[in-house]
C-alpha positions as CSV (number, residue, x, y, z in Angstrom):
1,M,175.6,151.8,51.3
2,G,175.1,150.0,54.3
3,K,172.9,148.2,57.0
4,D,170.7,150.9,56.7
5,G,169.6,150.4,52.7
6,I,168.8,153.0,50.2
7,T,168.4,156.2,51.9
8,P,167.1,159.2,50.5
9,S,170.8,161.0,50.5
10,V,172.4,158.2,49.4
11,A,170.3,158.3,45.8
12,E,170.4,162.7,46.0
13,E,174.0,162.1,46.2
14,L,174.7,159.1,43.0
15,R,171.9,161.4,41.2
16,K,174.7,164.6,41.5
17,Q,177.8,161.7,40.7
18,L,175.7,160.5,37.7
19,E,175.3,164.3,36.5
20,K,179.4,165.1,36.6
21,K,180.0,161.4,35.3
22,K,179.2,158.9,32.9
23,L,179.4,155.4,35.1
24,V,179.7,155.7,38.7
25,K,180.9,152.5,40.7
26,A,179.1,152.1,43.8
27,R,180.7,150.0,47.0
28,V,178.2,147.6,49.0
29,L,179.0,147.0,52.4
30,Q,178.9,143.8,54.3
31,S,176.4,144.6,56.2
32,Y,173.8,145.0,53.5
33,E,172.1,141.5,53.0
34,V,170.9,141.4,49.6
35,P,171.5,139.7,46.8
36,M,174.4,141.7,44.8
37,K,172.6,141.9,41.7
38,D,169.4,143.3,43.9
39,A,171.0,145.7,45.7
40,G,172.4,146.9,42.0
41,R,168.7,147.2,40.8
42,K,167.8,148.6,43.6
43,L,170.4,151.7,43.5
44,A,169.3,152.3,39.8
45,D,166.1,152.6,39.9
46,A,166.6,154.9,43.4
47,S,169.0,156.9,41.4
48,G,167.2,156.8,38.3
49,S,170.0,155.4,36.0
50,L,171.0,152.0,34.6
51,L,173.0,149.0,36.1
52,V,175.7,148.1,34.4
53,E,177.9,145.6,35.8
54,V,178.0,144.0,39.5
55,R,181.2,142.6,40.4
56,G,181.6,141.1,43.6
57,R,180.2,144.0,46.3
58,T,180.6,146.7,43.6
59,V,178.2,148.0,41.5
60,V,178.9,150.1,38.1
61,L,175.2,152.6,37.2
62,A,175.3,154.8,34.0
63,R,173.6,158.0,33.0
64,E,170.2,156.5,31.4
């Protein structure tokens, strides 16, 4: 995820990856200037998943 935030294509790709795998890691670029926990929640909401963990600039999401 970069400076443009969560685009529809990012959300769709996360949904596709979550169909294949139970857990997905997403990296947030430094240009995205939002607190990481907020970014993780936004990614989870956009992709219909659960926020598992935030470590540094990496967000771990799980299927619901």
